[in-house]
MILO-382682 format. One record per residue (C-alpha): x, y negated, z negated. Coordinates in steps of 0.05 Angstrom, whole numbers, plus 5000, padded with zeros to 4 digits. Example, Ala and Ser with C-alpha at 12.3 -4.5 7.8 and 13.67 -1.06 7.14 Angstrom:
BEGIN
524650904844527350214857
end
This chain:
BEGIN
365925153881359225433903356724733916362624603963361225224005353725064009355324354032360324624083355325124110349924584117354924124154356624694201349324844216348224104231354024074279351524694316344524414320347123774351351224164402345524624422340124094420339623994496338424744504333624824445329224224460327124184533325623494559318623344586321423244656325223894658320324204711320423614760322223854831328423624867324223344925320322914876326722654846329722494915323322134937323621684876330921524890329621354963323720924945328020524897333520434948328520195001325619694952332519404938334119385013327718985026329518514969336418384998333418225065328317735036334017374998338217345061343717765028344018245088343918125163337918365203342118855243345119155179338119195148335419575208341320065208340720195132333220295136334020785193339221175153334521225093328921475138333422005168335422265099328222295077326422715139332323175127330223295054323223475073325824045117329424375058325924865012323424524948325724794881324124604809329824294771330824714710335824724653337325424630340525564562347325904570346126434517352926754521356426084515352125884456353526544421361026464432361025744406356625944346361726474325368126104343366525444309365625714238371826154245375925564271373525114215375325634161382125754193383825014196381624904124385825494100391725214139391024464126386424414065387224573991383025183975386325253906383224593884376424913887378125343826376325003760382725273729386925163791393724853795391024153801390124133725397224333713399623813762395623243732401023003684406223033740401622643786400622123732408122063721409121973796403821433799406821063739413821103769411020813833407520253796413820093757417920043821412719593852412619133792420119053793419118713860413218313832415618083763410217543760404518053766402718003692396318403698400218963731405218973673399419033624396519613664403419953666404019873590397320213578399320773626405820873589402120903523397321423550403321853569406321773500412221353526411620833471418320493480417020363554409920143537412319623488417419363539411919313593407318933545413018443533413418333609405818193611407017553573401417033576396517533605395517813535394317143501386717163506385617913500385118123427384718873444391118863485394718473431392418983379394919563422401519193431402019103355400519833343406020033391411019553360409619823290410020553315416720423348419120093283417420743245411220443213414319773193409319213205413918633186415718143239413218253309407418733293404518253241405217663287401418033342395918243294395017523270394717283343389517813360385117603301385616873322382917073390377517523361376817533284372218143288376518583333376119273301383019523319386318873296382618903230384619623219391919453233391618843188389019263131394419783144399819253145397318963079397019663048404119833068406319153042403319342974398018802983392519282962387218762946388018453015387719143047381219293010378018633032379918733104377619453108371019303072369918753124371119273178366119763148360519283169362119443242361920213238356020673234354520923163356621653153360621643217367721913220370421203223366421013161369121613123376221463144375520743122372620963055378421433043383320873059379720393012379920922957387321002969388320252960384520282894388420892872395020552887393020032834390920562785383620422796377620822820373920582881366720392865361520882891354820712920349320962874345421522905337921582898336922302876329722532877327522782809326723522798320323792770320924292713316724922705312224552656310824002706315423482676321323142709328323402694334823052709338823342767345123692744350823972783350824712794354725102743361725292767361224822827368724692831375224982858381524962816388725172824395924932830399424522884406924592892412224352941416724832977423924762954426324663025422124023032423423692965428623232995423222963043418522742987419622132944416722082874412021522895409021902955401622052951399222762942392222912967388423552952382423592998376424043003371924063064366024483086368524943143367124633211366523913185371523343176368122983118371523173052366923392996372423262945379122902946384222882889389922382893396322402852403722232857409122702883412622612816406923012784408423642824407124202811400123942802394224292770387724082803380224162797375823942855368623792834362923302848366522752809371522712867366322672922367222142975359722092989353322262950351022653011357423083013358523442948362224082933356324332892352124372955357124832990358025582984365225573009370325043026377024953062382424713015389024393036394223923008398023353041403722903018403722223052408721653046403521133067397821413026393221333086387021773092388621923164394122453173400422183205406622493237411722653184406622813129408123443089402323933093400024613068396225163103388625113101385325633055377925813057375226002988368626082953366225502911367625702839374426002855380125862807387426022803388425802876395725702897396925172949404125072974406224483016411224793064410624463132411923793165406323513208409023403279
end
């Protein structure tokens, strides 16, 4: 906002400077007398008159008459009192303009402009969604008149998706037709929408779109993620593991994407009753008080234990085969330091979270002083929380706490 007013003030100063420039900067000829100016004018006229006579453009009688007239005017001017030609600055007028112009500019802006948009928390932020809806509606109307504008339909589909209007987005992608054939990312987005609208069912259209995307670009990250998800939900756990492990080569180690992938891979192993292999960590040896090396051991009591139960009001929403996840995180981070997986049929579930349940050698519960503990029941078993999951409140406890009671009593929106 301050920057706007500074820029406006500078623009106003520039305008005033341009208006007053003739009065502020006097020209070098400002003190030339009127007689001198008239003499120069008469001399020029006489020169042109002689030139017209030489080129036979004027009769001799006319030439004589015109020359006599010029001579008479010169004599008349010499009889008048000479005065210097000066340009005086109209100070009162300049002062009036200098005051009126800023006031007029401010008044017009207040009347015709949008002063509220200068506020960072002004109404333009609240109107953004409405503006976007209006633009999307306008684009949709335009495309109804241009059904062959396939690129426009793809743009409309992405706009609908951004607004959360998934059904309209899928319909718009269908209208985009051949425009999507060589764009793996758009095909993957289309597949994701189709699966979402089918309540997570990847059979049929979503799978066909994923396969098409991977034919266009076998390394497209979103298509690989969806392919692994489709395999997982089809109980093809080995295929899901292979696809997700292939995808891990594209993400930064220790990034949020890498952690999410690792959790999903662990879920696929757990669904088969197996434990995901862990990368061996190189732990520097500890030196004992006598100078010898001692093996690193986890800190005594570096665990959190308790009981997870499901609220009676939600028992109808959980199937025996749903996955229960008990998760511990260091406050302020998203990387779990321990994750326990079980089946909903095992509820109420006694749990102990310790270093044996760590997702990464660099993220262990023994290295934390306190953790956030929560439980989640998922039908898909995916590491990433999804709408419809049953969840508990997050509790912050000291590492070493026991007898913790965690109740799953909410549905994730």
